[in-house]
C-alpha positions, 0 to 999 in steps of 0.5 A: 223697428219693433224688433230693433235695428237688425231683424235677423239677430243670432247669438255668436258667442256660444262657441266662445263660451263653450271653448271658455268652459272647456278651458276652465275645466282643463285648468281645474284638472291641472290645478287638481293634478298639481295639488295631488302630485306636487308640493305647493309649499315649494311655490311659497319658499324663497330660493337663493342663487344656489337653489337652497330654500330658506328654512327648507333645505337641511343647510338652511333649516336654521335660517327661515328668512332670506336676506336680500342684499342691496345690489349696486346696479351701477357697478354691474354695467 
């Protein structure tokens, strides 16, 4: 048992590693595309039920913070 319990070992994870690196390159491309052609600040803007961004739209420019009311879930049933 000089070479271990199995004599003929092969690496089986090479294909998975190549697929993973292709995935990482693709995700990097999607991220770059989103940063170049998109607006990442929209992800951090809080939106109300009418689609108005807090401090983002002209109607909510003077209101940079959103108020979340307490919802009575028992009355919704």
